[in-house]
C-alpha positions in Angstrom: -26.6 12.3 -9.4 -30.0 11.8 -7.8 -33.2 12.7 -9.6 -36.7 13.8 -7.6 -40.0 13.4 -9.3 -42.7 15.3 -7.8 -46.3 14.5 -8.7 -49.3 16.4 -8.8 -49.4 19.9 -7.2 -45.7 19.4 -6.1 -44.5 19.9 -9.6 -44.9 23.6 -8.7 -42.4 23.3 -5.7 -39.5 22.3 -8.1 -37.6 24.9 -9.9 -37.4 23.0 -13.5 -38.3 19.6 -14.8 -36.8 17.6 -17.5 -39.0 15.9 -20.1 -39.7 13.0 -17.7 -40.8 15.0 -15.0 -37.7 14.9 -12.9 -35.4 17.5 -11.2 -31.7 16.1 -10.5 -29.7 17.3 -7.8 -25.9 16.4 -7.4 -25.1 13.4 -5.2 -23.0 13.3 -2.2 -22.1 10.3 0.1 -24.4 10.1 3.2 -27.0 12.1 1.3 -30.8 11.4 2.9 -33.8 11.8 1.4 -34.4 14.7 3.5 -31.1 16.5 2.4 -32.6 16.0 -1.3 -35.9 17.6 -0.6 -34.0 20.8 1.0 -32.8 21.3 -2.5 -36.1 22.1 -3.8 -39.1 24.3 -2.3 -41.6 21.3 -1.5 -42.7 22.3 2.3 -41.8 19.2 3.8 -43.5 19.9 7.2 -46.7 21.5 5.6 -47.5 18.7 3.0 -48.1 15.2 3.7 -46.6 13.0 0.8 -45.4 9.4 0.3 -41.8 8.8 -0.9 -40.8 6.0 -3.3 -37.3 5.2 -4.4 -36.8 2.9 -7.5 -40.4 1.9 -6.8 -39.9 0.9 -3.3 -41.7 2.9 -0.3 -38.8 4.9 1.9 -38.8 7.4 4.8 -37.1 10.6 4.5 -34.3 9.5 6.7 -33.0 6.9 4.4 -30.0 7.2 2.6 -29.5 7.7 -1.0 -27.3 6.0 -3.7 -25.9 7.8 -6.6 -28.4 7.3 -9.7 -31.6 6.7 -7.6 -35.0 8.4 -8.3 -37.0 10.0 -5.7 -41.0 9.9 -6.5 -42.6 12.4 -4.3 -46.6 11.7 -3.9 -48.9 13.9 -2.2 -51.2 12.0 0.0 -54.9 12.6 -1.0 -57.9 12.9 1.4 -61.3 12.2 1.0 -63.8 9.8 1.4 
Protein backbone atom coordinates (compact mmCIF):
# COMPACT_ATOMS: atom_id res chain seq x y z
CA UNK A 1 0.00 0.00 0.00
CA UNK A 2 1.21 3.51 -0.88
CA UNK A 3 -0.19 6.62 0.77
CA UNK A 4 -0.49 9.94 -1.02
CA UNK A 5 -0.78 13.04 1.15
CA UNK A 6 -1.80 16.12 -0.83
CA UNK A 7 -1.43 19.49 0.86
CA UNK A 8 -3.31 22.79 0.49
CA UNK A 9 -5.63 23.08 -2.53
CA UNK A 10 -4.47 19.71 -3.93
CA UNK A 11 -6.62 17.97 -1.29
CA UNK A 12 -9.64 18.74 -3.47
CA UNK A 13 -8.21 16.57 -6.27
CA UNK A 14 -8.15 13.34 -4.24
CA UNK A 15 -11.31 11.23 -3.82
CA UNK A 16 -11.36 10.48 -0.09
CA UNK A 17 -8.77 11.21 2.55
CA UNK A 18 -8.34 9.31 5.81
CA UNK A 19 -8.02 11.00 9.20
CA UNK A 20 -4.30 11.66 8.50
CA UNK A 21 -5.15 13.45 5.24
CA UNK A 22 -3.87 10.54 3.11
CA UNK A 23 -5.26 8.56 0.20
CA UNK A 24 -4.20 4.90 0.04
CA UNK A 25 -3.57 3.09 -3.24
CA UNK A 26 -2.54 -0.47 -4.01
CA UNK A 27 1.21 -0.93 -4.50
CA UNK A 28 2.63 -2.78 -7.49
CA UNK A 29 6.35 -3.55 -8.06
CA UNK A 30 8.09 -0.96 -10.23
CA UNK A 31 5.46 1.69 -9.49
CA UNK A 32 6.74 5.23 -9.94
CA UNK A 33 5.50 8.35 -8.22
CA UNK A 34 3.98 9.35 -11.55
CA UNK A 35 2.07 6.04 -11.69
CA UNK A 36 0.71 6.69 -8.20
CA UNK A 37 -0.34 10.24 -9.11
CA UNK A 38 -2.30 8.91 -12.10
CA UNK A 39 -4.63 7.20 -9.59
CA UNK A 40 -5.79 10.67 -8.47
CA UNK A 41 -7.30 13.68 -10.20
CA UNK A 42 -4.26 15.86 -9.48
CA UNK A 43 -3.57 17.69 -12.75
CA UNK A 44 0.18 16.96 -12.97
CA UNK A 45 0.85 19.01 -16.09
CA UNK A 46 -1.13 22.07 -14.97
CA UNK A 47 0.06 22.47 -11.39
CA UNK A 48 3.67 22.62 -10.30
CA UNK A 49 4.35 20.79 -7.06
CA UNK A 50 7.12 19.40 -4.92
CA UNK A 51 7.26 15.74 -3.89
CA UNK A 52 8.56 14.25 -0.67
CA UNK A 53 8.78 10.53 0.05
CA UNK A 54 9.47 9.71 3.67
CA UNK A 55 10.56 13.35 4.12
CA UNK A 56 13.12 13.27 1.27
CA UNK A 57 12.74 15.24 -1.98
CA UNK A 58 11.96 13.00 -4.97
CA UNK A 59 11.05 13.23 -8.67
CA UNK A 60 7.97 11.87 -10.44
CA UNK A 61 9.99 9.20 -12.24
CA UNK A 62 11.44 7.71 -9.02
CA UNK A 63 10.19 4.26 -8.05
CA UNK A 64 8.34 3.59 -4.83
CA UNK A 65 8.52 0.84 -2.24
CA UNK A 66 5.56 -0.69 -0.49
CA UNK A 67 4.49 1.33 2.57
CA UNK A 68 5.93 4.68 1.50
CA UNK A 69 4.12 7.99 1.96
CA UNK A 70 4.23 10.56 -0.86
CA UNK A 71 3.61 14.16 0.24
CA UNK A 72 2.48 16.42 -2.61
CA UNK A 73 2.99 20.14 -2.00
CA UNK A 74 1.93 22.82 -4.48
CA UNK A 75 4.63 25.40 -5.18
CA UNK A 76 3.73 28.90 -4.12
CA UNK A 77 4.45 32.01 -6.13
CA UNK A 78 4.72 35.49 -4.85
CA UNK A 79 7.14 38.01 -3.65
